[in-house]
N, C-alpha and C positions, 0 to 999 in steps of 0.2 A: 161603632162598629167601625172595624178596617172595610175599607172599599179602593178601587180603583176608580178613578175620575177623569171626566175629559172637561177641560174647558174652552177648547177650540178645539177644530174640525183639520185634520191632518192626516200623517202617516201614524208607525206604531209608536213613534216617540213621544205622542202629545198625552199618553197616562201618564198619571202620578198618585201617590199614595195620599189620601184624607181617611178622614172622621170624620162618620156622618154618625145622628142620633139612631136609634134601633127603629124600627117602622113598629104600627102596631097591625093587630090583627082587624081590621073593619068585619062590617056584615056582612057574609057569602063568603069570606077571607079566611087561610090560617094564616099563623106566622112561623115561616121556615128558616131552619137553622143552615146555611147551604155548606154540604160539604162538598161540592165541585160544578162547575159549568164549563160548558163548551161552546167554542167557536165558531160560528156561521159566517159565510159571505156575508150575508146582511149585516151580521156586527162589523164588515168592514166597509159598508158600505155608511151606515149609521156613524162611523168614526169619521170616514174622509171626506162623505162627499156634499155637508152642509146639508143648506132646507131644500135639495133638489128635489125630493119625493117627500112623501106624508108622512112617514114614519119615522125620521129623523129627530130624535128629541133634541130640545133647546139646550145646551152647555150653559152652566156648567152636569153634567150630566154622567150616571151610571150605568155603562153597557152591559150586557149579558144578557139573553135571551132564557137558556137555556139552563136546569139545573137539577141537581139532585140531594136531595136532604131530609130530615124530620122533622115533625110538627113541634113547635117549641107553644105555640098557643093556638085556639082556637074565635073565629069572631061569632057575632050574634048569628041566629039562624042557620050557622053547620051542620051540615047530618053527615053522617060515615065518614067522617074522620074525628081523630082524636090525638091528644100530645103523646107523643113517640112513634108515630107512625111515620115511616119513610115513603117517602114520595116522590113525583120527577114532574116535570112540565115545561113550557116555554109561558112563561108568564109577565114576561118583563123584558127593558130595555126600549124599549118602542115608545116613542110619544111623549105623553106623560107619566107611564110605569117607570118605576125605578130597577134598576136592573140588576143582574145577578152574580157580578163581579164584587162582591160583598157578602159581608156576612150572615146577613139576615133579607128577606124579602117577606112580604105580605103578599099572596096568594088567592088571586079569583078560583073557589075550589071548581071550576067549571073546568077550566084550563090544565088541570091537573089529575093524576092518580098513581094508585099506590106502584112503589118502585117494583117492578120486576125480582123477585125475591133470589133467584140465581144471578144477580148480576152485582157488583159492586159498586159503590156512588159515581166512581170515574165513570164504569162501563152508562149508569143508568145515565148519566147528565150529558153523554154523546147521544142520544136517540131522540130527544123530541124532536125538535124542529124539524129532523130531515126524515125522522120518522113518517110525524104526520105529514109532513111534502109530496114524501113517496106514496102512504098510501092515499092521500086525498086525487093525485091524479093517475093512479093504474083504475083505484073502485070507484071512488065517489064521480071522477070524473070519465075516464075511460073505459069504464064498467068492464073492466078484464075477467074473462073466463077461459077456464081449463084449453090447454093443445095452441091458443091462439100464439103467432112470434111477435115478441117484443122485442124493441131496440132502443138501446138504454147509452145515451151518450154523457160520458162522463162517468163510467163505470165504476172506478176505483175513489172516487171523492164520498165526501159523508152522504149527500142525498144517495146518490149512483149506488154505490155499497149496498145499503139498505134493499133498494129497489130491487136489485137482482133476488136478493134472500125473498122478499116478498111473492117478489112475479114467480120465483122458482115454487113456491112452498102454493100457490096457488094452480098449480100444473102445468104453467106458459113455460112455450120454449125462450128461451132467456139468451140475448147478445150482446154485448157491452164493448162501447168503441172508451180506446185512451191509449195514450203512447208513454214509453218506456219499459224497458224489462220487466221492472217492479213490479209498476200498475197492471201489466200484462198479465202477468203472473197472479196477482191478487185474485182478479177477476176469472180467472180460471179456475183459482183454489173455492170460490164462491158456487162453481156449476155454472159457468156462464159460459159462452164462447166469446173469446176476444178478439178485437179486430183494431190494429194498426192503424188509427184516422193518420198517423205522418206518413205512412208507406202504401195507404191504399184509399182511394176516392171514392165516396158515396156511389157512384157509376155503377165498379169495380164490386165494390163487396153486394151489391145490392145485385146484381147478375150471379156472380160468386153463388151466396146463400139463400137467396130468392127466387132463382130461375128468370129477376129480372121484375118478377111479382113487385116488390115492396112487401114492408114489413107491418102486420097487421095494426101494432101500438109502435109509437115511437115518442119517447120518454128521454127530455132534450135538459139536461140540469146544468148546461154550459150557457146557455141563450144567449141574446143580442146577434151576433154575428154569426152564431151555428146555427139559428135558428131556421135560417133557407134551404141549412144542409140535410136539418132536420125532417123538413117539409118534402124534400129529394127522397127522402128514403121511406118512405108511406106508401103503402098502395093505394090505386084509386078510390075514392072513399074511404078511408082510411080515418084516425086518430093521432093527433099529436099532441101532445101535453108539453110547454117548456114552464120552466122557473123564471124567467127574465124576459120582460119584453122592452124594455126600456129603451125609446131611440126610434129610429127608421127600419124599420125592417121589410125588403120585398115579401112581397105575401103570392108571387105568380104562382109561384108552385101552389101553394092552398087553390086558388081557382082553375088552375090548368088540369087541376089531381081530385076535386070535389073532398077539399079534406076538410075535418073540422077540428079546432085549431082551440084547445084550452090552455088559458094562462091559469098559471098557479102562483096564489099571493096565498100565503096560508097565516098572513099577518093582519089582515084584517079581523079577526076577533080583536085583537089587543089594538087596533087604530080606531076601530070604530063599533065595536064591542057587540057585531052582531057574530052569530053563529058558535059564542064561547064553549056552549055545551058538547059540539060535534068533536072539538079536540081532546075533551076529555075523554069520550067516547072511543076515539082510536088511539088513545094511551093505553086505553085498557086491556084494548085488543092486542096492540104492539106489546103491552109485557105477559101476556098470554102467549102468543106467539114467541117469545123471549122464553119463556118457563117451562116451554116445551120443545126446546130444543131447537126452533125454528129458528131464529133471528140472533144474529149476536154482532155486536159491535168492533169495528178495528180501531186499534188506538194505536194513534200515531203518533201521540207526543203528551207526556204530560206536564204543565208548568207550575208554580206557586204563583198563587196570587198577587206577588210585589213582581210577578216577572210576565205580568198579561200582557205588556206591550212585545216579547217573546213570541207569545204565542199566536197573537195576529200578526206577527212575520212570518211564523211559520206556513202560516195556510194562507198568507200573501202568495210565497211565493210558489206555490203551485204543485210543492213537490210532497207536500204532505199524503198519507193513502189512510184512507178512513178521516177519525175527527180526533183532530186538536182540544185538549183538555187542558182546564185552569182547576187547580186545586184548592179548595178554599181552607178546607180544615181536614190538618192530616187523620 
């Protein structure tokens, strides 16, 4: 089967075309013929960071965590899936798991779900990692309820644009930061109030939009250097969730404001084999929201498998709105 492989860590140019033997569906797995994959920030980290954190696969490796495709074979003990089913999930490209920049993948059925019927394969491939991340942060961790105020940092990004939609559907009053006219317009089109972080500091927009009280929940999809800003935006005894907390971070505001800080690391099932079932459950919920017309991914660009390097470069440019997708089979 055709794959894109990395033999060492570095920039987008480390990808090269290769041929590998097609995997088999093991116990509790299905073999999926992949139609499309998508690129996430975690893929960039896996490509260029080397063995800094525990999810980095050892080169030579096939990256790619998200996929949508068609079941080609069913492994022992599998119930609920059959050959021909269209599925999506986040089940590879981490640790010892072969990734989705390939024509086939063997996927743990606990990490997948039936593809939303209203979406194309390209659209469905854009959703797994970002939707699981957003759902876990907003509902599993921060217990979002109707009428709460929610601030999302990075609202036009992959996780951010999904988080806006599911928070709006839950009845929250949603605000989102970003910068640049196109990105701010995308946030407004999704029904959130946009905040240009380059033009207005956190103290100013907290004063303007919350009378200085702070937001009930803050979801930081930028991470690390932005965490102190997220903490400063939360109300007293409020909650903050962040997707990246690697490195030294000043938690002074968390103490002074009595905040609860949640670190969202949705790769735990793939790295540790813990909590796999929950990911499949979330993907089923997401599919229901999509098919009810309440959630739709924004596709920034689509690249062929042979141009996986271009897809990575596009996301790395930080100019992408929504998701960057790699098409495996037209």
